[in-house]
LUMFIZA-551360 format. One record per residue (C-alpha): residue number from 0; residue in one letter; chain; x, y, z. Coordinates in nm, 3 decimals, always signed. Each point is the difference from the previous one (the first is absolute). Layout:
N
(node NUM "A" "A" (X Y Z)),
...
***
This chain:
370
(node 0 "M" "A" (+0.406 +22.240 +11.688)),
(node 1 "T" "A" (+0.345 -0.141 -0.074)),
(node 2 "H" "A" (+0.307 -0.092 +0.194)),
(node 3 "P" "A" (+0.299 +0.225 -0.076)),
(node 4 "D" "A" (+0.249 -0.288 -0.018)),
(node 5 "D" "A" (-0.146 -0.237 -0.256)),
(node 6 "G" "A" (-0.313 +0.163 -0.139)),
(node 7 "S" "A" (-0.229 -0.276 +0.124)),
(node 8 "A" "A" (-0.329 +0.090 +0.162)),
(node 9 "L" "A" (-0.085 -0.029 +0.364)),
(node 10 "P" "A" (-0.246 -0.265 +0.119)),
(node 11 "G" "A" (-0.356 +0.088 -0.081)),
(node 12 "D" "A" (+0.084 +0.146 -0.344)),
(node 13 "N" "A" (-0.052 -0.186 -0.325)),
(node 14 "Q" "A" (+0.369 -0.086 -0.028)),
(node 15 "H" "A" (+0.236 -0.174 +0.239)),
(node 16 "P" "A" (+0.340 -0.172 -0.018)),
(node 17 "R" "A" (-0.031 -0.310 -0.217)),
(node 18 "W" "A" (+0.154 -0.233 +0.257)),
(node 19 "W" "A" (-0.261 +0.087 +0.261)),
(node 20 "I" "A" (-0.260 -0.263 +0.083)),
(node 21 "Y" "A" (-0.138 +0.179 +0.304)),
(node 22 "R" "A" (-0.082 +0.359 -0.097)),
(node 23 "G" "A" (-0.103 +0.143 +0.335)),
(node 24 "T" "A" (-0.330 +0.135 -0.133)),
(node 25 "R" "A" (-0.207 -0.161 +0.280)),
(node 26 "L" "A" (-0.233 -0.131 -0.272)),
(node 27 "P" "A" (-0.052 -0.372 -0.075)),
(node 28 "R" "A" (+0.161 -0.116 -0.323)),
(node 29 "A" "A" (-0.227 -0.228 -0.198)),
(node 30 "D" "A" (+0.193 +0.012 -0.326)),
(node 31 "F" "A" (+0.267 -0.264 +0.067)),
(node 32 "S" "A" (+0.098 -0.328 +0.158)),
(node 33 "L" "A" (+0.287 +0.039 +0.244)),
(node 34 "T" "A" (+0.141 -0.343 -0.084)),
(node 35 "E" "A" (+0.032 +0.110 -0.364)),
(node 36 "L" "A" (+0.135 +0.348 +0.072)),
(node 37 "L" "A" (+0.246 -0.080 +0.280)),
(node 38 "P" "A" (+0.342 -0.092 -0.145)),
(node 39 "P" "A" (+0.171 -0.322 +0.111)),
(node 40 "P" "A" (+0.185 +0.028 +0.331)),
(node 41 "P" "A" (+0.378 +0.027 +0.020)),
(node 42 "P" "A" (+0.160 -0.347 -0.006)),
(node 43 "W" "A" (+0.097 +0.037 +0.366)),
(node 44 "R" "A" (-0.362 +0.080 +0.094)),
(node 45 "T" "A" (-0.173 -0.280 -0.190)),
(node 46 "F" "A" (-0.231 -0.232 +0.196)),
(node 47 "S" "A" (-0.182 -0.307 -0.123)),
(node 48 "G" "A" (-0.260 -0.098 +0.256)),
(node 49 "G" "A" (-0.311 -0.185 -0.109)),
(node 50 "P" "A" (-0.254 -0.105 -0.088)),
(node 51 "V" "A" (-0.097 +0.358 -0.078)),
(node 52 "L" "A" (-0.297 +0.130 +0.197)),
(node 53 "P" "A" (-0.286 +0.214 -0.138)),
(node 54 "S" "A" (-0.028 +0.371 +0.074)),
(node 55 "P" "A" (-0.071 +0.091 +0.365)),
(node 56 "P" "A" (-0.331 +0.141 +0.120)),
(node 57 "H" "A" (-0.073 +0.373 -0.002)),
(node 58 "D" "A" (-0.080 +0.201 +0.310)),
(node 59 "D" "A" (-0.182 +0.305 -0.131)),
(node 60 "V" "A" (-0.131 +0.093 +0.346)),
(node 61 "E" "A" (+0.349 +0.032 +0.150)),
(node 62 "T" "A" (+0.133 +0.181 -0.307)),
(node 63 "L" "A" (-0.280 +0.257 +0.012)),
(node 64 "R" "A" (+0.052 +0.042 +0.373)),
(node 65 "R" "A" (+0.368 +0.072 -0.057)),
(node 66 "L" "A" (-0.014 +0.206 -0.317)),
(node 67 "G" "A" (-0.351 +0.142 -0.016)),
(node 68 "S" "A" (-0.284 -0.064 -0.243)),
(node 69 "H" "A" (+0.043 +0.306 -0.224)),
(node 70 "L" "A" (+0.250 -0.034 -0.285)),
(node 71 "P" "A" (+0.244 +0.288 -0.049)),
(node 72 "T" "A" (-0.061 +0.268 -0.260)),
(node 73 "R" "A" (+0.325 +0.196 +0.038)),
(node 74 "T" "A" (+0.357 -0.076 -0.095)),
(node 75 "V" "A" (+0.185 -0.149 +0.294)),
(node 76 "S" "A" (+0.295 +0.166 +0.169)),
(node 77 "E" "A" (+0.359 +0.023 -0.114)),
(node 78 "F" "A" (+0.104 -0.252 +0.264)),
(node 79 "A" "A" (-0.218 -0.263 -0.168)),
(node 80 "R" "A" (+0.262 -0.021 -0.273)),
(node 81 "R" "A" (+0.269 -0.113 +0.241)),
(node 82 "E" "A" (-0.247 -0.234 +0.170)),
(node 83 "A" "A" (-0.100 -0.160 -0.331)),
(node 84 "E" "A" (+0.363 -0.042 -0.103)),
(node 85 "M" "A" (+0.083 -0.191 +0.317)),
(node 86 "V" "A" (-0.312 -0.219 -0.020)),
(node 87 "N" "A" (+0.080 -0.091 -0.359)),
(node 88 "A" "A" (+0.362 -0.072 +0.090)),
(node 89 "A" "A" (-0.121 -0.233 +0.276)),
(node 90 "L" "A" (-0.233 -0.177 -0.244)),
(node 91 "L" "A" (+0.270 -0.047 -0.265)),
(node 92 "L" "A" (+0.280 -0.099 +0.238)),
(node 93 "R" "A" (-0.224 -0.215 +0.223)),
(node 94 "R" "A" (+0.133 +0.179 +0.308)),
(node 95 "P" "A" (-0.174 +0.125 +0.318)),
(node 96 "L" "A" (-0.072 +0.372 +0.034)),
(node 97 "L" "A" (+0.075 +0.166 +0.336)),
(node 98 "V" "A" (-0.209 +0.315 +0.042)),
(node 99 "S" "A" (+0.107 +0.227 +0.284)),
(node 100 "G" "A" (-0.134 +0.327 +0.129)),
(node 101 "R" "A" (-0.180 +0.174 +0.282)),
(node 102 "P" "A" (-0.315 -0.169 +0.141)),
(node 103 "G" "A" (-0.317 +0.100 -0.180)),
(node 104 "T" "A" (+0.156 +0.085 -0.338)),
(node 105 "G" "A" (-0.183 -0.278 -0.188)),
(node 106 "K" "A" (+0.269 -0.267 -0.023)),
(node 107 "S" "A" (-0.236 -0.294 +0.045)),
(node 108 "S" "A" (-0.248 +0.125 -0.258)),
(node 109 "L" "A" (+0.263 -0.045 -0.273)),
(node 110 "A" "A" (-0.058 -0.377 +0.005)),
(node 111 "Y" "A" (-0.372 +0.052 -0.057)),
(node 112 "R" "A" (+0.057 +0.251 -0.281)),
(node 113 "V" "A" (+0.224 -0.246 -0.184)),
(node 114 "S" "A" (-0.241 -0.288 +0.052)),
(node 115 "R" "A" (-0.297 +0.203 -0.127)),
(node 116 "E" "A" (+0.174 +0.135 -0.309)),
(node 117 "L" "A" (+0.156 -0.333 -0.103)),
(node 118 "C" "A" (-0.307 -0.207 +0.101)),
(node 119 "L" "A" (+0.210 -0.228 +0.223)),
(node 120 "G" "A" (-0.277 -0.087 +0.244)),
(node 121 "R" "A" (-0.011 +0.006 +0.376)),
(node 122 "V" "A" (+0.296 +0.155 +0.180)),
(node 123 "L" "A" (+0.159 -0.235 +0.255)),
(node 124 "R" "A" (+0.081 +0.202 +0.310)),
(node 125 "W" "A" (+0.250 -0.106 +0.267)),
(node 126 "H" "A" (-0.001 +0.245 +0.290)),
(node 127 "I" "A" (+0.326 -0.016 +0.196)),
(node 128 "T" "A" (+0.041 +0.030 +0.377)),
(node 129 "S" "A" (+0.292 -0.059 +0.236)),
(node 130 "R" "A" (-0.124 -0.359 +0.048)),
(node 131 "T" "A" (-0.029 -0.085 -0.370)),
(node 132 "T" "A" (+0.200 -0.299 -0.121)),
(node 133 "L" "A" (+0.080 -0.117 -0.350)),
(node 134 "Q" "A" (-0.191 -0.326 +0.048)),
(node 135 "R" "A" (-0.326 +0.181 +0.080)),
(node 136 "G" "A" (+0.034 +0.185 -0.326)),
(node 137 "L" "A" (+0.056 -0.327 -0.185)),
(node 138 "Y" "A" (-0.247 -0.234 +0.169)),
(node 139 "D" "A" (-0.170 -0.095 +0.325)),
(node 140 "Y" "A" (-0.036 -0.361 +0.113)),
(node 141 "D" "A" (-0.252 -0.087 +0.271)),
(node 142 "A" "A" (+0.184 -0.298 +0.153)),
(node 143 "I" "A" (-0.201 +0.006 +0.323)),
(node 144 "G" "A" (-0.330 -0.002 -0.184)),
(node 145 "R" "A" (+0.113 -0.294 -0.210)),
(node 146 "V" "A" (+0.109 -0.199 +0.306)),
(node 147 "Q" "A" (-0.331 +0.064 +0.170)),
(node 148 "D" "A" (-0.198 -0.098 -0.308)),
(node 149 "T" "A" (+0.213 -0.313 -0.043)),
(node 150 "A" "A" (-0.065 -0.107 +0.360)),
(node 151 "A" "A" (-0.373 +0.063 -0.044)),
(node 152 "A" "A" (-0.008 -0.196 -0.326)),
(node 153 "R" "A" (+0.186 -0.297 +0.154)),
(node 154 "A" "A" (-0.236 +0.000 +0.295)),
(node 155 "A" "A" (-0.300 -0.004 -0.234)),
(node 156 "L" "A" (+0.150 -0.300 -0.182)),
(node 157 "G" "A" (+0.086 -0.178 +0.323)),
(node 158 "Q" "A" (+0.375 +0.019 -0.067)),
(node 159 "G" "A" (+0.278 +0.054 +0.247)),
(node 160 "P" "A" (+0.257 +0.281 -0.032)),
(node 161 "S" "A" (+0.228 -0.205 -0.228)),
(node 162 "E" "A" (-0.241 -0.241 -0.164)),
(node 163 "G" "A" (-0.068 +0.004 -0.371)),
(node 164 "E" "A" (+0.073 +0.275 -0.251)),
(node 165 "D" "A" (-0.032 +0.364 +0.097)),
(node 166 "P" "A" (-0.370 +0.066 -0.074)),
(node 167 "T" "A" (+0.070 +0.365 -0.090)),
(node 168 "A" "A" (+0.314 -0.058 -0.210)),
(node 169 "L" "A" (-0.173 +0.075 -0.326)),
(node 170 "G" "A" (-0.139 +0.325 +0.141)),
(node 171 "I" "A" (+0.325 +0.172 +0.104)),
(node 172 "G" "A" (-0.077 +0.283 -0.240)),
(node 173 "E" "A" (-0.298 +0.097 +0.213)),
(node 174 "Y" "A" (+0.241 +0.100 +0.277)),
(node 175 "L" "A" (+0.240 +0.199 -0.218)),
(node 176 "Q" "A" (-0.063 +0.346 -0.145)),
(node 177 "L" "A" (+0.240 +0.204 -0.209)),
(node 178 "G" "A" (+0.069 +0.353 +0.120)),
(node 179 "P" "A" (+0.014 +0.311 -0.223)),
(node 180 "L" "A" (+0.361 -0.062 -0.105)),
(node 181 "G" "A" (-0.057 -0.372 -0.053)),
(node 182 "T" "A" (-0.309 +0.068 -0.212)),
(node 183 "A" "A" (+0.186 +0.259 -0.210)),
(node 184 "L" "A" (+0.264 -0.263 -0.083)),
(node 185 "L" "A" (-0.250 -0.248 -0.144)),
(node 186 "P" "A" (+0.054 -0.062 -0.375)),
(node 187 "Y" "A" (-0.240 +0.259 -0.145)),
(node 188 "A" "A" (+0.024 +0.092 -0.366)),
(node 189 "E" "A" (+0.007 +0.370 +0.090)),
(node 190 "P" "A" (+0.176 +0.153 +0.301)),
(node 191 "R" "A" (-0.199 +0.040 +0.319)),
(node 192 "V" "A" (+0.024 +0.335 +0.177)),
(node 193 "L" "A" (+0.135 -0.045 +0.354)),
(node 194 "L" "A" (+0.000 +0.291 +0.246)),
(node 195 "I" "A" (+0.243 -0.047 +0.290)),
(node 196 "D" "A" (-0.109 +0.288 +0.219)),
(node 197 "E" "A" (+0.226 +0.177 +0.252)),
(node 198 "L" "A" (+0.301 -0.225 -0.040)),
(node 199 "D" "A" (+0.205 +0.214 +0.237)),
(node 200 "K" "A" (-0.221 -0.117 +0.289)),
(node 201 "S" "A" (+0.141 -0.351 -0.039)),
(node 202 "D" "A" (+0.256 -0.192 +0.197)),
(node 203 "L" "A" (+0.356 +0.070 -0.113)),
(node 204 "D" "A" (+0.029 -0.342 -0.166)),
(node 205 "L" "A" (-0.308 +0.014 -0.223)),
(node 206 "A" "A" (+0.163 +0.201 -0.278)),
(node 207 "N" "A" (+0.287 -0.251 -0.016)),
(node 208 "D" "A" (-0.246 -0.290 +0.010)),
(node 209 "L" "A" (-0.177 +0.142 -0.304)),
(node 210 "L" "A" (+0.319 +0.001 -0.207)),
(node 211 "S" "A" (-0.003 -0.368 -0.090)),
(node 212 "I" "A" (-0.373 +0.004 -0.072)),
(node 213 "F" "A" (+0.036 +0.292 -0.240)),
(node 214 "E" "A" (+0.302 -0.160 -0.166)),
(node 215 "E" "A" (-0.139 -0.352 -0.036)),
(node 216 "G" "A" (-0.366 +0.085 -0.062)),
(node 217 "S" "A" (-0.092 -0.316 +0.187)),
(node 218 "F" "A" (-0.025 -0.159 +0.343)),
(node 219 "T" "A" (-0.064 -0.341 +0.153)),
(node 220 "I" "A" (-0.257 -0.108 +0.258)),
(node 221 "P" "A" (+0.168 -0.260 +0.227)),
(node 222 "E" "A" (-0.334 -0.149 +0.109)),
(node 223 "L" "A" (-0.081 -0.083 -0.363)),
(node 224 "L" "A" (+0.358 -0.081 -0.096)),
(node 225 "R" "A" (+0.013 -0.283 +0.254)),
(node 226 "A" "A" (-0.322 -0.149 -0.138)),
(node 227 "R" "A" (+0.073 +0.049 -0.371)),
(node 228 "R" "A" (+0.049 -0.372 -0.075)),
(node 229 "R" "A" (-0.342 -0.097 +0.131)),
(node 230 "H" "A" (-0.169 +0.328 -0.097)),
(node 231 "P" "A" (+0.188 +0.161 -0.293)),
(node 232 "V" "A" (-0.282 +0.248 -0.065)),
(node 233 "V" "A" (-0.180 +0.173 +0.286)),
(node 234 "R" "A" (-0.274 +0.259 -0.034)),
(node 235 "V" "A" (+0.033 +0.288 +0.250)),
(node 236 "L" "A" (-0.175 +0.325 +0.079)),
(node 237 "T" "A" (+0.142 +0.329 -0.128)),
(node 238 "N" "A" (-0.016 +0.358 +0.124)),
(node 239 "D" "A" (-0.281 +0.079 -0.246)),
(node 240 "P" "A" (-0.361 -0.032 +0.118)),
(node 241 "E" "A" (-0.113 -0.357 -0.069)),
(node 242 "G" "A" (+0.331 -0.053 -0.180)),
(node 243 "E" "A" (+0.166 -0.339 -0.042)),
(node 244 "A" "A" (+0.308 -0.124 -0.183)),
(node 245 "E" "A" (+0.183 -0.326 -0.060)),
(node 246 "I" "A" (+0.355 -0.035 +0.130)),
(node 247 "R" "A" (+0.218 -0.266 -0.158)),
(node 248 "G" "A" (+0.288 -0.162 +0.184)),
(node 249 "G" "A" (-0.022 +0.242 +0.291)),
(node 250 "T" "A" (+0.150 +0.287 -0.204)),
(node 251 "V" "A" (-0.152 +0.325 -0.128)),
(node 252 "T" "A" (+0.172 +0.167 -0.297)),
(node 253 "C" "A" (-0.127 +0.306 -0.180)),
(node 254 "N" "A" (-0.044 +0.029 -0.374)),
(node 255 "A" "A" (-0.036 +0.378 -0.023)),
(node 256 "F" "A" (+0.191 +0.171 +0.279)),
(node 257 "P" "A" (-0.245 +0.216 +0.198)),
(node 258 "L" "A" (+0.007 +0.377 +0.001)),
(node 259 "V" "A" (+0.111 +0.055 +0.359)),
(node 260 "V" "A" (-0.064 +0.348 +0.142)),
(node 261 "M" "A" (+0.163 +0.043 +0.341)),
(node 262 "T" "A" (-0.066 +0.315 +0.199)),
(node 263 "S" "A" (+0.224 +0.161 +0.259)),
(node 264 "N" "A" (-0.050 +0.306 +0.219)),
(node 265 "S" "A" (+0.377 +0.054 -0.003)),
(node 266 "E" "A" (+0.024 -0.091 +0.368)),
(node 267 "R" "A" (+0.298 -0.233 -0.045)),
(node 268 "E" "A" (+0.269 -0.101 -0.247)),
(node 269 "F" "A" (+0.000 -0.330 -0.187)),
(node 270 "P" "A" (+0.302 -0.224 -0.070)),
(node 271 "P" "A" (+0.196 +0.089 -0.315)),
(node 272 "A" "A" (-0.049 -0.351 -0.141)),
(node 273 "F" "A" (-0.375 +0.047 +0.028)),
(node 274 "L" "A" (+0.002 +0.347 -0.158)),
(node 275 "R" "A" (+0.217 -0.130 -0.285)),
(node 276 "R" "A" (-0.281 -0.234 -0.104)),
(node 277 "C" "A" (-0.271 +0.266 +0.011)),
(node 278 "L" "A" (-0.095 +0.302 -0.206)),
(node 279 "L" "A" (-0.042 +0.313 +0.213)),
(node 280 "L" "A" (-0.267 +0.269 -0.023)),
(node 281 "E" "A" (-0.024 +0.297 +0.237)),
(node 282 "M" "A" (-0.358 +0.124 +0.032)),
(node 283 "P" "A" (-0.016 +0.381 +0.039)),
(node 284 "D" "A" (-0.260 +0.190 +0.195)),
(node 285 "P" "A" (-0.315 +0.043 -0.216)),
(node 286 "S" "A" (-0.037 +0.328 -0.184)),
(node 287 "Q" "A" (-0.313 +0.214 -0.015)),
(node 288 "D" "A" (-0.097 -0.162 -0.332)),
(node 289 "D" "A" (+0.057 -0.349 +0.143)),
(node 290 "L" "A" (-0.230 +0.076 +0.291)),
(node 291 "A" "A" (-0.264 +0.148 -0.229)),
(node 292 "D" "A" (+0.008 -0.314 -0.217)),
(node 293 "M" "A" (-0.033 -0.220 +0.309)),
(node 294 "L" "A" (-0.305 +0.192 +0.123)),
(node 295 "A" "A" (-0.156 -0.012 -0.347)),
(node 296 "A" "A" (+0.056 -0.378 -0.018)),
(node 297 "H" "A" (-0.185 -0.057 +0.328)),
(node 298 "F" "A" (-0.263 +0.277 -0.005)),
(node 299 "G" "A" (-0.039 +0.097 -0.365)),
(node 300 "E" "A" (+0.119 +0.306 -0.190)),
(node 301 "E" "A" (-0.286 +0.226 +0.101)),
(node 302 "T" "A" (+0.032 -0.060 +0.374)),
(node 303 "A" "A" (+0.378 +0.023 -0.011)),
(node 304 "R" "A" (-0.018 +0.326 -0.193)),
(node 305 "Q" "A" (-0.261 +0.150 +0.236)),
(node 306 "W" "A" (+0.168 -0.092 +0.326)),
(node 307 "G" "A" (+0.352 -0.112 -0.074)),
(node 308 "G" "A" (+0.177 +0.322 -0.091)),
(node 309 "D" "A" (-0.008 +0.170 +0.338)),
(node 310 "L" "A" (+0.037 -0.326 +0.192)),
(node 311 "I" "A" (+0.308 -0.100 -0.201)),
(node 312 "A" "A" (+0.162 +0.341 +0.051)),
(node 313 "R" "A" (-0.059 -0.017 +0.375)),
(node 314 "F" "A" (+0.112 -0.364 +0.007)),
(node 315 "L" "A" (+0.331 +0.072 -0.172)),
(node 316 "E" "A" (+0.064 +0.293 +0.233)),
(node 317 "R" "A" (-0.067 -0.211 +0.310)),
(node 318 "S" "A" (+0.205 -0.285 -0.145)),
(node 319 "R" "A" (+0.302 +0.228 -0.028)),
(node 320 "E" "A" (-0.054 +0.128 +0.354)),
(node 321 "R" "A" (-0.052 -0.342 +0.157)),
(node 322 "G" "A" (+0.268 -0.201 -0.171)),
(node 323 "G" "A" (-0.209 -0.174 -0.264)),
(node 324 "L" "A" (-0.361 -0.119 +0.011)),
(node 325 "S" "A" (-0.158 -0.307 -0.156)),
(node 326 "R" "A" (-0.220 -0.002 -0.310)),
(node 327 "D" "A" (-0.257 -0.193 +0.204)),
(node 328 "Q" "A" (-0.038 +0.304 +0.223)),
(node 329 "L" "A" (-0.101 +0.211 -0.297)),
(node 330 "L" "A" (-0.250 -0.263 -0.114)),
(node 331 "N" "A" (-0.151 -0.007 +0.348)),
(node 332 "S" "A" (-0.035 +0.377 +0.010)),
(node 333 "L" "A" (-0.179 +0.020 -0.335)),
(node 334 "Y" "A" (-0.236 -0.277 +0.106)),
(node 335 "L" "A" (-0.084 +0.199 +0.311)),
(node 336 "A" "A" (-0.059 +0.309 -0.210)),
(node 337 "T" "A" (-0.239 -0.178 -0.237)),
(node 338 "S" "A" (-0.171 -0.245 +0.236)),
(node 339 "G" "A" (-0.282 +0.241 +0.083)),
(node 340 "G" "A" (+0.048 -0.004 +0.374)),
(node 341 "V" "A" (+0.273 +0.260 +0.037)),
(node 342 "G" "A" (-0.140 +0.300 -0.186)),
(node 343 "G" "A" (+0.142 +0.236 -0.255)),
(node 344 "Q" "A" (+0.345 +0.142 -0.051)),
(node 345 "D" "A" (+0.004 +0.189 +0.328)),
(node 346 "G" "A" (+0.208 +0.020 +0.314)),
(node 347 "S" "A" (-0.150 -0.310 +0.159)),
(node 348 "L" "A" (+0.103 -0.215 -0.296)),
(node 349 "Y" "A" (+0.358 +0.119 +0.008)),
(node 350 "E" "A" (+0.025 -0.043 +0.374)),
(node 351 "L" "A" (-0.094 -0.365 -0.046)),
(node 352 "V" "A" (+0.236 -0.034 -0.295)),
(node 353 "E" "A" (+0.286 +0.134 +0.208)),
(node 354 "A" "A" (-0.064 -0.280 +0.251)),
(node 355 "V" "A" (+0.005 -0.259 -0.279)),
(node 356 "W" "A" (+0.328 +0.137 -0.132)),
(node 357 "H" "A" (+0.207 -0.096 +0.303)),
(node 358 "R" "A" (+0.370 -0.051 -0.053)),
(node 359 "L" "A" (+0.111 -0.359 -0.058)),
(node 360 "D" "A" (+0.323 +0.015 +0.198)),
(node 361 "R" "A" (-0.130 +0.081 +0.348)),
(node 362 "S" "A" (+0.348 -0.025 +0.148)),
(node 363 "R" "A" (+0.096 +0.325 -0.173)),
(node 364 "S" "A" (-0.302 +0.192 +0.126)),
(node 365 "G" "A" (+0.105 -0.011 +0.364)),
(node 366 "T" "A" (-0.294 -0.222 +0.100)),
(node 367 "K" "A" (-0.013 -0.363 +0.090)),
(node 368 "P" "A" (-0.232 -0.236 -0.185)),
(node 369 "G" "A" (-0.310 -0.083 +0.198)),
***
């Protein structure tokens, strides 16, 4: 299957545009090293943090939970071409990718698809709420815990509040942990994948606060900056399980700019200066083939073929009637159909399915949320 404009094949075929690194096939690539294949960054997006850290850990359990355990056997949809183009542009330009669309259209799963195909390890996820601040994404410092431990250590040594050297000074890193954004900006040889989920739920200032971080590719930790003469290198915890990293001079600077996937439910507008520094991707509602591929990935081809056809048709019909349903609702309904406790494809099953397929925007249905 070819594209009418340039003759290049769609993702999933044997051919693809030569400049693509991410192909959108949903299959792991084991035939390359990303550091060798990825071209140098533009001069204005070059970062030189170090010393360079080894590859991050993998999280196969979370990836399988998000994407399913069955690898695809069919060519992916036409939209995957546009998706792959924007992901590759973000990789080459070292720019964040803002993915917008209706809830439940699979925006978040894009980060996991890219990480699995390019073998980039565990996805760092930063879930945004109205109370989220930039600092919590960068790092968290337990000042109260350190004060309490210091007082306890002085008491054990028989010291007064101001006597002698701080007995916990060398252990400041035990009270400081990098957040998802801070961990993504560590100097890895290959870009980390950072998912900033539901950015439009944030305070109005967060998007502006992110501007300097995305531009500079670095940030400082004042608690370490003040102590850099006595403790130029401090080992801190990271957002990875059991992860640790050394911070020099109180500053974190990336080496490979992370692949930042930010999702938005299109509930608010972002400042023009912020949008200017991002690449934009609008996620459409999934097609019948997209939904069939999703069911096959989670349940296997045979189960999806046996049960999915009628469920998908009914799901798409109800989705049009109810203003858009979530892909999770379809997954839940097929699990009910195949769990053994509901029965066959009869009226009782579809009555239950109808209850699962409730509309997402209750305000439009004339009912108040319970």
